[in-house]
mmCIF file as gemmi writes it, N, C-alpha and C atoms, coordinates in Angstrom:
data_model
loop_
_atom_site.group_PDB
_atom_site.id
_atom_site.type_symbol
_atom_site.label_atom_id
_atom_site.label_alt_id
_atom_site.label_comp_id
_atom_site.label_asym_id
_atom_site.label_entity_id
_atom_site.label_seq_id
_atom_site.pdbx_PDB_ins_code
_atom_site.Cartn_x
_atom_site.Cartn_y
_atom_site.Cartn_z
_atom_site.occupancy
_atom_site.B_iso_or_equiv
_atom_site.pdbx_formal_charge
_atom_site.auth_seq_id
_atom_site.auth_asym_id
_atom_site.pdbx_PDB_model_num
ATOM 1 N N . MET Axp A 1 ? 1.286 71.183 41.794 1 0 ? 1 A 1
ATOM 2 C CA . MET Axp A 1 ? 0.918 70.326 42.582 1 0 ? 1 A 1
ATOM 3 C C . MET Axp A 1 ? 1.692 68.927 41.773 1 0 ? 1 A 1
ATOM 4 N N . LEU Axp A 2 ? 2.496 68.201 42.428 1 0 ? 2 A 1
ATOM 5 C CA . LEU Axp A 2 ? 3.295 67.301 42.003 1 0 ? 2 A 1
ATOM 6 C C . LEU Axp A 2 ? 2.376 65.749 41.472 1 0 ? 2 A 1
ATOM 7 N N . THR Axp A 3 ? 2.225 65.367 40.486 1 0 ? 3 A 1
ATOM 8 C CA . THR Axp A 3 ? 1.963 64.055 40.005 1 0 ? 3 A 1
ATOM 9 C C . THR Axp A 3 ? 2.735 62.765 40.616 1 0 ? 3 A 1
ATOM 10 N N . CYS Axp A 4 ? 1.845 61.929 40.357 1 0 ? 4 A 1
ATOM 11 C CA . CYS Axp A 4 ? 2.427 60.003 41.117 1 0 ? 4 A 1
ATOM 12 C C . CYS Axp A 4 ? 3.426 60.214 40.36 1 0 ? 4 A 1
ATOM 13 N N . LYS Axp A 5 ? 3.603 60.258 38.897 1 0 ? 5 A 1
ATOM 14 C CA . LYS Axp A 5 ? 4.488 59.959 38.533 1 0 ? 5 A 1
ATOM 15 C C . LYS Axp A 5 ? 5.724 60.766 38.692 1 0 ? 5 A 1
ATOM 16 N N . GLN Axp A 6 ? 5.542 62.179 38.687 1 0 ? 6 A 1
ATOM 17 C CA . GLN Axp A 6 ? 7.109 62.934 39.147 1 0 ? 6 A 1
ATOM 18 C C . GLN Axp A 6 ? 7.503 62.198 40.537 1 0 ? 6 A 1
ATOM 19 N N . PHE Axp A 7 ? 6.691 62.216 41.63 1 0 ? 7 A 1
ATOM 20 C CA . PHE Axp A 7 ? 6.78 61.327 42.671 1 0 ? 7 A 1
ATOM 21 C C . PHE Axp A 7 ? 7.814 60.171 42.623 1 0 ? 7 A 1
ATOM 22 N N . LEU Axp A 8 ? 7.686 59.372 41.899 1 0 ? 8 A 1
ATOM 23 C CA . LEU Axp A 8 ? 7.574 57.624 41.614 1 0 ? 8 A 1
ATOM 24 C C . LEU Axp A 8 ? 9.511 57.985 40.755 1 0 ? 8 A 1
ATOM 25 N N . ARG Axp A 9 ? 9.507 59.177 40.043 1 0 ? 9 A 1
ATOM 26 C CA . ARG Axp A 9 ? 10.863 59.846 39.28 1 0 ? 9 A 1
ATOM 27 C C . ARG Axp A 9 ? 12.176 59.724 40.622 1 0 ? 9 A 1
ATOM 28 N N . GLU Axp A 10 ? 11.277 60.55 41.482 1 0 ? 10 A 1
ATOM 29 C CA . GLU Axp A 10 ? 12.271 61.162 42.524 1 0 ? 10 A 1
ATOM 30 C C . GLU Axp A 10 ? 12.206 60.014 43.466 1 0 ? 10 A 1
ATOM 31 N N . LEU Axp A 11 ? 11.228 59.199 43.663 1 0 ? 11 A 1
ATOM 32 C CA . LEU Axp A 11 ? 11.665 58.527 45.222 1 0 ? 11 A 1
ATOM 33 C C . LEU Axp A 11 ? 12.962 57.818 45.753 1 0 ? 11 A 1
ATOM 34 N N . ASN Axp A 12 ? 13.711 57.654 44.89 1 0 ? 12 A 1
ATOM 35 C CA . ASN Axp A 12 ? 15.063 57.287 45.478 1 0 ? 12 A 1
ATOM 36 C C . ASN Axp A 12 ? 15.483 58.145 46.293 1 0 ? 12 A 1
ATOM 37 N N . ALA Axp A 13 ? 15.932 59.436 45.411 1 0 ? 13 A 1
ATOM 38 C CA . ALA Axp A 13 ? 16.143 60.91 45.916 1 0 ? 13 A 1
ATOM 39 C C . ALA Axp A 13 ? 15.448 61.179 47.214 1 0 ? 13 A 1
ATOM 40 N N . TYR Axp A 14 ? 14.56 60.65 47.326 1 0 ? 14 A 1
ATOM 41 C CA . TYR Axp A 14 ? 13.617 61.158 48.458 1 0 ? 14 A 1
ATOM 42 C C . TYR Axp A 14 ? 14.044 60.076 49.662 1 0 ? 14 A 1
ATOM 43 N N . LEU Axp A 15 ? 14.029 59.079 49.437 1 0 ? 15 A 1
ATOM 44 C CA . LEU Axp A 15 ? 14.635 58.177 50.336 1 0 ? 15 A 1
ATOM 45 C C . LEU Axp A 15 ? 15.837 58.219 50.958 1 0 ? 15 A 1
ATOM 46 N N . GLU Axp A 16 ? 16.755 58.922 49.976 1 0 ? 16 A 1
ATOM 47 C CA . GLU Axp A 16 ? 18.1 59.161 50.242 1 0 ? 16 A 1
ATOM 48 C C . GLU Axp A 16 ? 18.049 60.415 50.9 1 0 ? 16 A 1
ATOM 49 N N . LYS Axp A 17 ? 16.968 61.211 50.637 1 0 ? 17 A 1
ATOM 50 C CA . LYS Axp A 17 ? 17.28 62.639 51.235 1 0 ? 17 A 1
ATOM 51 C C . LYS Axp A 17 ? 18.322 63.266 50.852 1 0 ? 17 A 1
ATOM 52 N N . THR Axp A 18 ? 18.492 63.319 49.501 1 0 ? 18 A 1
ATOM 53 C CA . THR Axp A 18 ? 19.677 64.121 48.249 1 0 ? 18 A 1
ATOM 54 C C . THR Axp A 18 ? 19.388 65.248 47.91 1 0 ? 18 A 1
ATOM 55 N N . LEU Axp A 19 ? 18.046 65.517 47.819 1 0 ? 19 A 1
ATOM 56 C CA . LEU Axp A 19 ? 17.334 66.515 47.316 1 0 ? 19 A 1
ATOM 57 C C . LEU Axp A 19 ? 17.675 67.913 48.159 1 0 ? 19 A 1
ATOM 58 N N . ASP Axp A 20 ? 17.006 68.932 47.646 1 0 ? 20 A 1
ATOM 59 C CA . ASP Axp A 20 ? 17.165 70.494 48.841 1 0 ? 20 A 1
ATOM 60 C C . ASP Axp A 20 ? 15.767 70.404 49.581 1 0 ? 20 A 1
ATOM 61 N N . PRO Axp A 21 ? 15.855 70.907 50.704 1 0 ? 21 A 1
ATOM 62 C CA . PRO Axp A 21 ? 14.979 70.989 51.715 1 0 ? 21 A 1
ATOM 63 C C . PRO Axp A 21 ? 13.181 71.474 51.024 1 0 ? 21 A 1
ATOM 64 N N . GLN Axp A 22 ? 13.373 72.395 50.037 1 0 ? 22 A 1
ATOM 65 C CA . GLN Axp A 22 ? 12.394 72.396 49.416 1 0 ? 22 A 1
ATOM 66 C C . GLN Axp A 22 ? 11.538 71.273 48.769 1 0 ? 22 A 1
ATOM 67 N N . GLU Axp A 23 ? 12.471 70.525 47.87 1 0 ? 23 A 1
ATOM 68 C CA . GLU Axp A 23 ? 12.087 69.516 46.965 1 0 ? 23 A 1
ATOM 69 C C . GLU Axp A 23 ? 11.407 68.142 48.241 1 0 ? 23 A 1
ATOM 70 N N . LEU Axp A 24 ? 12.367 68.17 48.944 1 0 ? 24 A 1
ATOM 71 C CA . LEU Axp A 24 ? 12.128 67.14 49.953 1 0 ? 24 A 1
ATOM 72 C C . LEU Axp A 24 ? 10.645 67.447 50.57 1 0 ? 24 A 1
ATOM 73 N N . ALA Axp A 25 ? 10.179 68.74 50.882 1 0 ? 25 A 1
ATOM 74 C CA . ALA Axp A 25 ? 9.197 69.218 51.551 1 0 ? 25 A 1
ATOM 75 C C . ALA Axp A 25 ? 7.942 69.041 50.448 1 0 ? 25 A 1
ATOM 76 N N . GLU Axp A 26 ? 8.154 69.341 49.293 1 0 ? 26 A 1
ATOM 77 C CA . GLU Axp A 26 ? 7.039 68.809 48.169 1 0 ? 26 A 1
ATOM 78 C C . GLU Axp A 26 ? 6.982 67.523 47.735 1 0 ? 26 A 1
ATOM 79 N N . LEU Axp A 27 ? 7.546 66.56 47.839 1 0 ? 27 A 1
ATOM 80 C CA . LEU Axp A 27 ? 7.482 65.289 47.963 1 0 ? 27 A 1
ATOM 81 C C . LEU Axp A 27 ? 6.872 64.622 49.184 1 0 ? 27 A 1
ATOM 82 N N . HIS Axp A 28 ? 7.273 65.084 50.042 1 0 ? 28 A 1
ATOM 83 C CA . HIS Axp A 28 ? 6.881 64.673 51.537 1 0 ? 28 A 1
ATOM 84 C C . HIS Axp A 28 ? 5.057 65.129 51.64 1 0 ? 28 A 1
ATOM 85 N N . ARG Axp A 29 ? 4.971 66.272 51.302 1 0 ? 29 A 1
ATOM 86 C CA . ARG Axp A 29 ? 3.25 66.454 51.37 1 0 ? 29 A 1
ATOM 87 C C . ARG Axp A 29 ? 2.414 65.488 50.265 1 0 ? 29 A 1
ATOM 88 N N . HIS Axp A 30 ? 3.094 65.244 48.854 1 0 ? 30 A 1
ATOM 89 C CA . HIS Axp A 30 ? 2.5 64.457 48.362 1 0 ? 30 A 1
ATOM 90 C C . HIS Axp A 30 ? 2.414 63.246 49.021 1 0 ? 30 A 1
ATOM 91 N N . VAL Axp A 31 ? 3.342 62.377 49.3 1 0 ? 31 A 1
ATOM 92 C CA . VAL Axp A 31 ? 3.584 60.954 49.94 1 0 ? 31 A 1
ATOM 93 C C . VAL Axp A 31 ? 2.324 61.161 51.011 1 0 ? 31 A 1
ATOM 94 N N . SER Axp A 32 ? 2.351 62.403 51.734 1 0 ? 32 A 1
ATOM 95 C CA . SER Axp A 32 ? 1.599 62.305 52.859 1 0 ? 32 A 1
ATOM 96 C C . SER Axp A 32 ? 0.014 62.441 52.299 1 0 ? 32 A 1
ATOM 97 N N . GLU Axp A 33 ? -0.226 63.144 51.206 1 0 ? 33 A 1
ATOM 98 C CA . GLU Axp A 33 ? -1.678 62.969 50.831 1 0 ? 33 A 1
ATOM 99 C C . GLU Axp A 33 ? -1.852 62.026 49.608 1 0 ? 33 A 1
ATOM 100 N N . CYS Axp A 34 ? -1.533 61.144 49.179 1 0 ? 34 A 1
ATOM 101 C CA . CYS Axp A 34 ? -1.503 60.154 48.474 1 0 ? 34 A 1
ATOM 102 C C . CYS Axp A 34 ? -1.477 58.786 48.913 1 0 ? 34 A 1
ATOM 103 N N . PRO Axp A 35 ? -2.269 57.877 49.068 1 0 ? 35 A 1
ATOM 104 C CA . PRO Axp A 35 ? -2.697 56.931 49.524 1 0 ? 35 A 1
ATOM 105 C C . PRO Axp A 35 ? -1.412 55.912 48.858 1 0 ? 35 A 1
ATOM 106 N N . ASN Axp A 36 ? -1.573 55.773 47.54 1 0 ? 36 A 1
ATOM 107 C CA . ASN Axp A 36 ? -1.144 55.23 46.537 1 0 ? 36 A 1
ATOM 108 C C . ASN Axp A 36 ? 0.297 54.943 46.734 1 0 ? 36 A 1
ATOM 109 N N . CYS Axp A 37 ? 1.42 56.445 46.192 1 0 ? 37 A 1
ATOM 110 C CA . CYS Axp A 37 ? 2.38 56.66 46.609 1 0 ? 37 A 1
ATOM 111 C C . CYS Axp A 37 ? 2.718 56.239 48.241 1 0 ? 37 A 1
ATOM 112 N N . PHE Axp A 38 ? 2.043 56.544 49.124 1 0 ? 38 A 1
ATOM 113 C CA . PHE Axp A 38 ? 2.458 56.228 50.337 1 0 ? 38 A 1
ATOM 114 C C . PHE Axp A 38 ? 2.785 54.842 50.722 1 0 ? 38 A 1
ATOM 115 N N . VAL Axp A 39 ? 1.915 53.795 49.827 1 0 ? 39 A 1
ATOM 116 C CA . VAL Axp A 39 ? 2.283 52.554 50.016 1 0 ? 39 A 1
ATOM 117 C C . VAL Axp A 39 ? 3.475 52.321 49.633 1 0 ? 39 A 1
ATOM 118 N N . VAL Axp A 40 ? 3.791 52.799 48.406 1 0 ? 40 A 1
ATOM 119 C CA . VAL Axp A 40 ? 5.092 52.351 47.152 1 0 ? 40 A 1
ATOM 120 C C . VAL Axp A 40 ? 6.28 52.984 48.036 1 0 ? 40 A 1
ATOM 121 N N . CYS Axp A 41 ? 5.881 53.991 49.033 1 0 ? 41 A 1
ATOM 122 C CA . CYS Axp A 41 ? 7.01 54.424 49.559 1 0 ? 41 A 1
ATOM 123 C C . CYS Axp A 41 ? 7.404 53.932 50.829 1 0 ? 41 A 1
ATOM 124 N N . ASP Axp A 42 ? 6.448 53.733 51.531 1 0 ? 42 A 1
ATOM 125 C CA . ASP Axp A 42 ? 6.721 53.061 52.638 1 0 ? 42 A 1
ATOM 126 C C . ASP Axp A 42 ? 7.298 51.402 52.436 1 0 ? 42 A 1
ATOM 127 N N . THR Axp A 43 ? 6.713 50.872 51.374 1 0 ? 43 A 1
ATOM 128 C CA . THR Axp A 43 ? 7.246 49.518 51.079 1 0 ? 43 A 1
ATOM 129 C C . THR Axp A 43 ? 8.422 49.283 50.749 1 0 ? 43 A 1
ATOM 130 N N . THR Axp A 44 ? 8.835 50.535 49.711 1 0 ? 44 A 1
ATOM 131 C CA . THR Axp A 44 ? 10.461 50.629 49.327 1 0 ? 44 A 1
ATOM 132 C C . THR Axp A 44 ? 11.084 50.573 50.429 1 0 ? 44 A 1
ATOM 133 N N . GLU Axp A 45 ? 10.64 51.399 51.394 1 0 ? 45 A 1
ATOM 134 C CA . GLU Axp A 45 ? 11.616 52.016 52.489 1 0 ? 45 A 1
ATOM 135 C C . GLU Axp A 45 ? 11.769 50.659 53.305 1 0 ? 45 A 1
ATOM 136 N N . LYS Axp A 46 ? 10.608 50.259 53.34 1 0 ? 46 A 1
ATOM 137 C CA . LYS Axp A 46 ? 10.871 48.707 54.701 1 0 ? 46 A 1
ATOM 138 C C . LYS Axp A 46 ? 12.167 47.55 53.548 1 0 ? 46 A 1
ATOM 139 N N . THR Axp A 47 ? 11.675 47.687 52.713 1 0 ? 47 A 1
ATOM 140 C CA . THR Axp A 47 ? 12.126 46.651 51.707 1 0 ? 47 A 1
ATOM 141 C C . THR Axp A 47 ? 13.936 46.845 51.406 1 0 ? 47 A 1
ATOM 142 N N . LEU Axp A 48 ? 13.969 48.032 51.449 1 0 ? 48 A 1
ATOM 143 C CA . LEU Axp A 48 ? 15.565 48.397 51.644 1 0 ? 48 A 1
ATOM 144 C C . LEU Axp A 48 ? 16.228 48.312 52.8 1 0 ? 48 A 1
ATOM 145 N N . ARG Axp A 49 ? 15.475 48.488 54.047 1 0 ? 49 A 1
ATOM 146 C CA . ARG Axp A 49 ? 16.108 48.525 55.063 1 0 ? 49 A 1
ATOM 147 C C . ARG Axp A 49 ? 16.316 46.846 55.415 1 0 ? 49 A 1
ATOM 148 N N . VAL Axp A 50 ? 15.669 46.01 55.073 1 0 ? 50 A 1
ATOM 149 C CA . VAL Axp A 50 ? 15.648 44.45 55.269 1 0 ? 50 A 1
ATOM 150 C C . VAL Axp A 50 ? 17.146 44.345 54.183 1 0 ? 50 A 1
ATOM 151 N N . PHE Axp A 51 ? 17.414 44.646 52.781 1 0 ? 51 A 1
ATOM 152 C CA . PHE Axp A 51 ? 18.016 43.912 52.223 1 0 ? 51 A 1
ATOM 153 C C . PHE Axp A 51 ? 19.588 44.856 52.629 1 0 ? 51 A 1
ATOM 154 N N . LYS Axp A 52 ? 19.996 45.92 53.036 1 0 ? 52 A 1
ATOM 155 C CA . LYS Axp A 52 ? 20.673 46.79 53.541 1 0 ? 52 A 1
ATOM 156 C C . LYS Axp A 52 ? 21.054 45.544 54.54 1 0 ? 52 A 1
ATOM 157 N N . GLY Axp A 53 ? 20.606 45.06 55.331 1 0 ? 53 A 1
ATOM 158 C CA . GLY Axp A 53 ? 21.084 44.375 56.958 1 0 ? 53 A 1
ATOM 159 C C . GLY Axp A 53 ? 21.606 43.017 56.053 1 0 ? 53 A 1
ATOM 160 N N . MET Axp A 54 ? 21.507 42.438 54.847 1 0 ? 54 A 1
ATOM 161 C CA . MET Axp A 54 ? 21.934 41.685 54.917 1 0 ? 54 A 1
ATOM 162 C C . MET Axp A 54 ? 22.943 41.385 53.899 1 0 ? 54 A 1
ATOM 163 N N . GLU Axp A 55 ? 23.822 39.952 54.614 1 0 ? 55 A 1
ATOM 164 C CA . GLU Axp A 55 ? 25.046 39.685 53.718 1 0 ? 55 A 1
ATOM 165 C C . GLU Axp A 55 ? 24.582 39.45 52.501 1 0 ? 55 A 1
ATOM 166 N N . CYS Axp A 56 ? 25.365 39.84 51.527 1 0 ? 56 A 1
ATOM 167 C CA . CYS Axp A 56 ? 25.392 39.178 50.093 1 0 ? 56 A 1
ATOM 168 C C . CYS Axp A 56 ? 26.148 37.636 50.117 1 0 ? 56 A 1
ATOM 169 N N . GLN Axp A 57 ? 25.216 37.083 49.252 1 0 ? 57 A 1
ATOM 170 C CA . GLN Axp A 57 ? 25.071 35.836 48.975 1 0 ? 57 A 1
ATOM 171 C C . GLN Axp A 57 ? 25.421 35.148 47.504 1 0 ? 57 A 1
ATOM 172 N N . PRO Axp A 58 ? 26.678 34.327 47.342 1 0 ? 58 A 1
ATOM 173 C CA . PRO Axp A 58 ? 27.079 33.849 45.91 1 0 ? 58 A 1
ATOM 174 C C . PRO Axp A 58 ? 25.488 33.253 45.377 1 0 ? 58 A 1
ATOM 175 N N . VAL Axp A 59 ? 25.759 33.632 44.068 1 0 ? 59 A 1
ATOM 176 C CA . VAL Axp A 59 ? 24.414 32.851 43.26 1 0 ? 59 A 1
ATOM 177 C C . VAL Axp A 59 ? 24.769 31.077 43.101 1 0 ? 59 A 1
ATOM 178 N N . PRO Axp A 60 ? 24.181 30.344 43.385 1 0 ? 60 A 1
ATOM 179 C CA . PRO Axp A 60 ? 24.568 28.519 42.915 1 0 ? 60 A 1
ATOM 180 C C . PRO Axp A 60 ? 25.126 28.528 41.501 1 0 ? 60 A 1
ATOM 181 N N . GLN Axp A 61 ? 26.342 27.844 41.09 1 0 ? 61 A 1
ATOM 182 C CA . GLN Axp A 61 ? 26.455 28.091 40.126 1 0 ? 61 A 1
ATOM 183 C C . GLN Axp A 61 ? 25.694 27.149 38.708 1 0 ? 61 A 1
ATOM 184 N N . GLY Axp A 62 ? 24.619 26.669 39.422 1 0 ? 62 A 1
ATOM 185 C CA . GLY Axp A 62 ? 23.893 25.92 38.313 1 0 ? 62 A 1
ATOM 186 C C . GLY Axp A 62 ? 22.631 27.023 38.068 1 0 ? 62 A 1
ATOM 187 N N . ILE Axp A 63 ? 22.69 27.902 38.892 1 0 ? 63 A 1
ATOM 188 C CA . ILE Axp A 63 ? 21.219 28.556 38.588 1 0 ? 63 A 1
ATOM 189 C C . ILE Axp A 63 ? 22.039 30.15 38.023 1 0 ? 63 A 1
ATOM 190 N N . GLN Axp A 64 ? 23.25 30.336 38.064 1 0 ? 64 A 1
ATOM 191 C CA . GLN Axp A 64 ? 23.644 31.142 37.525 1 0 ? 64 A 1
ATOM 192 C C . GLN Axp A 64 ? 23.71 31.109 35.861 1 0 ? 64 A 1
ATOM 193 N N . ALA Axp A 65 ? 24.303 29.609 35.438 1 0 ? 65 A 1
ATOM 194 C CA . ALA Axp A 65 ? 24.372 29.213 34.272 1 0 ? 65 A 1
ATOM 195 C C . ALA Axp A 65 ? 23.171 29.081 33.648 1 0 ? 65 A 1
ATOM 196 N N . ARG Axp A 66 ? 22.067 28.68 34.09 1 0 ? 66 A 1
ATOM 197 C CA . ARG Axp A 66 ? 20.969 28.906 33.598 1 0 ? 66 A 1
ATOM 198 C C . ARG Axp A 66 ? 20.254 30.113 33.628 1 0 ? 66 A 1
ATOM 199 N N . LEU Axp A 67 ? 20.672 31.244 34.317 1 0 ? 67 A 1
ATOM 200 C CA . LEU Axp A 67 ? 20.185 32.677 34.223 1 0 ? 67 A 1
ATOM 201 C C . LEU Axp A 67 ? 20.749 33.266 33.127 1 0 ? 67 A 1
ATOM 202 N N . MET Axp A 68 ? 22.134 33.092 32.883 1 0 ? 68 A 1
ATOM 203 C CA . MET Axp A 68 ? 22.908 33.417 32.007 1 0 ? 68 A 1
ATOM 204 C C . MET Axp A 68 ? 22.528 33.061 30.53 1 0 ? 68 A 1
ATOM 205 N N . THR Axp A 69 ? 22.091 31.618 30.26 1 0 ? 69 A 1
ATOM 206 C CA . THR Axp A 69 ? 21.658 31.181 29.075 1 0 ? 69 A 1
ATOM 207 C C . THR Axp A 69 ? 20.54 32.144 28.513 1 0 ? 69 A 1
ATOM 208 N N . ALA Axp A 70 ? 19.46 31.886 29.824 1 0 ? 70 A 1
ATOM 209 C CA . ALA Axp A 70 ? 18.196 32.497 29.686 1 0 ? 70 A 1
ATOM 210 C C . ALA Axp A 70 ? 18.357 34.269 29.214 1 0 ? 70 A 1
ATOM 211 N N . ILE Axp A 71 ? 19.379 34.624 29.66 1 0 ? 71 A 1
ATOM 212 C CA . ILE Axp A 71 ? 19.425 35.935 29.169 1 0 ? 71 A 1
ATOM 213 C C . ILE Axp A 71 ? 19.926 36.618 27.694 1 0 ? 71 A 1
ATOM 214 N N . GLU Axp A 72 ? 21.3 35.11 27.911 1 0 ? 72 A 1
ATOM 215 C CA . GLU Axp A 72 ? 21.807 35.412 26.133 1 0 ? 72 A 1
ATOM 216 C C . GLU Axp A 72 ? 20.778 34.714 25.126 1 0 ? 72 A 1
ATOM 217 N N . LYS Axp A 73 ? 19.721 33.852 25.332 1 0 ? 73 A 1
ATOM 218 C CA . LYS Axp A 73 ? 18.793 33.768 24.821 1 0 ? 73 A 1
ATOM 219 C C . LYS Axp A 73 ? 17.732 34.843 24.219 1 0 ? 73 A 1
ATOM 220 N N . ARG Axp A 74 ? 17.356 35.385 25.201 1 0 ? 74 A 1
ATOM 221 C CA . ARG Axp A 74 ? 16.295 36.256 25.184 1 0 ? 74 A 1
ATOM 222 C C . ARG Axp A 74 ? 17.1 37.721 24.381 1 0 ? 74 A 1
ATOM 223 N N . MET Axp A 75 ? 18.309 38.113 24.582 1 0 ? 75 A 1
ATOM 224 C CA . MET Axp A 75 ? 19.233 38.852 23.892 1 0 ? 75 A 1
ATOM 225 C C . MET Axp A 75 ? 19.04 38.643 22.528 1 0 ? 75 A 1
ATOM 226 N N . LYS Axp A 76 ? 19.435 37.812 22.411 1 0 ? 76 A 1
ATOM 227 C CA . LYS Axp A 76 ? 19.844 36.823 20.673 1 0 ? 76 A 1
ATOM 228 C C . LYS Axp A 76 ? 18.12 37.27 20.082 1 0 ? 76 A 1
ATOM 229 N N . GLU Axp A 77 ? 17.087 36.817 20.695 1 0 ? 77 A 1
ATOM 230 C CA . GLU Axp A 77 ? 16.018 36.944 20.079 1 0 ? 77 A 1
ATOM 231 C C . GLU Axp A 77 ? 15.71 38.194 19.693 1 0 ? 77 A 1
ATOM 232 N N . LYS Axp A 78 ? 16.188 39.171 20.476 1 0 ? 78 A 1
ATOM 233 C CA . LYS Axp A 78 ? 15.895 40.65 19.911 1 0 ? 78 A 1
ATOM 234 C C . LYS Axp A 78 ? 17.028 41.602 19.265 1 0 ? 78 A 1
ATOM 235 N N . GLY Axp A 79 ? 18.153 40.345 19.179 1 0 ? 79 A 1
ATOM 236 C CA . GLY Axp A 79 ? 19.101 41.057 17.912 1 0 ? 79 A 1
ATOM 237 C C . GLY Axp A 79 ? 20.033 41.676 18.561 1 0 ? 79 A 1
ATOM 238 N N . LYS Axp A 80 ? 20.379 41.775 19.623 1 0 ? 80 A 1
ATOM 239 C CA . LYS Axp A 80 ? 21.012 43.035 20.757 1 0 ? 80 A 1
ATOM 240 C C . LYS Axp A 80 ? 22.28 42.341 21.009 1 0 ? 80 A 1
ATOM 241 N N . CYS Axp A 81 ? 22.403 40.612 20.744 1 0 ? 81 A 1
ATOM 242 C CA . CYS Axp A 81 ? 23.553 40.2 21.271 1 0 ? 81 A 1
ATOM 243 C C . CYS Axp A 81 ? 24.35 39.58 20.395 1 0 ? 81 A 1
ATOM 244 N N . GLY Axp A 82 ? 25.969 39.779 20.515 1 0 ? 82 A 1
ATOM 245 C CA . GLY Axp A 82 ? 26.672 39.269 19.68 1 0 ? 82 A 1
ATOM 246 C C . GLY Axp A 82 ? 27.224 38.059 20.25 1 0 ? 82 A 1
ATOM 247 N N . CYS Axp A 83 ? 26.801 37.47 21.31 1 0 ? 83 A 1
ATOM 248 C CA . CYS Axp A 83 ? 27.54 35.855 21.717 1 0 ? 83 A 1
ATOM 249 C C . CYS Axp A 83 ? 26.846 34.816 21.198 1 0 ? 83 A 1
ATOM 250 N N . SER Axp A 84 ? 27.691 34.152 21.718 1 0 ? 84 A 1
ATOM 251 C CA . SER Axp A 84 ? 27.322 32.364 21.532 1 0 ? 84 A 1
ATOM 252 C C . SER Axp A 84 ? 26.193 31.767 21.787 1 0 ? 84 A 1
ATOM 253 N N . GLY Axp A 85 ? 25.841 32.425 22.402 1 0 ? 85 A 1
ATOM 254 C CA . GLY Axp A 85 ? 24.604 31.573 23.326 1 0 ? 85 A 1
ATOM 255 C C . GLY Axp A 85 ? 24.533 30.658 24.166 1 0 ? 85 A 1
ATOM 256 N N . GLU Axp A 86 ? 26.195 30.557 24.507 1 0 ? 86 A 1
ATOM 257 C CA . GLU Axp A 86 ? 26.386 29.509 25.551 1 0 ? 86 A 1
ATOM 258 C C . GLU Axp A 86 ? 26.934 30.567 27.222 1 0 ? 86 A 1
ATOM 259 N N . ALA Axp A 87 ? 26.382 30.317 28.233 1 0 ? 87 A 1
ATOM 260 C CA . ALA Axp A 87 ? 26.572 30.546 29.224 1 0 ? 87 A 1
ATOM 261 C C . ALA Axp A 87 ? 28.214 30.637 29.717 1 0 ? 87 A 1
ATOM 262 N N . THR Axp A 88 ? 28.429 32.171 30.055 1 0 ? 88 A 1
ATOM 263 C CA . THR Axp A 88 ? 29.378 32.412 30.245 1 0 ? 88 A 1
ATOM 264 C C . THR Axp A 88 ? 29.562 32.755 31.947 1 0 ? 88 A 1
ATOM 265 N N . GLN Axp A 89 ? 30.814 32.431 32.573 1 0 ? 89 A 1
ATOM 266 C CA . GLN Axp A 89 ? 31.102 33.072 33.399 1 0 ? 89 A 1
ATOM 267 C C . GLN Axp A 89 ? 31.772 34.588 33.784 1 0 ? 89 A 1
ATOM 268 N N . HIS Axp A 90 ? 31.082 35.002 34.564 1 0 ? 90 A 1
ATOM 269 C CA . HIS Axp A 90 ? 31.191 36.444 35.269 1 0 ? 90 A 1
ATOM 270 C C . HIS Axp A 90 ? 31.479 36.547 36.6 1 0 ? 90 A 1
């Protein structure tokens, strides 16, 4: 019997149908029987459909700078960043 944790680990492969038929059938059986995993799977599938149909938009410069500053600050606090703490352009 497949657990919810196992199903969630394979959710991407399930949605992209990159597993062999037996694995797909097992995951399909689980999602058909488990209301929680059904909701997660259905919502993820719908979200992916919406985003795949959208055109990429650039992040406004001011927001990008604030985001990079926040990320660098957080990484520095955790001791994992060797940067100066200033926002950089990527």
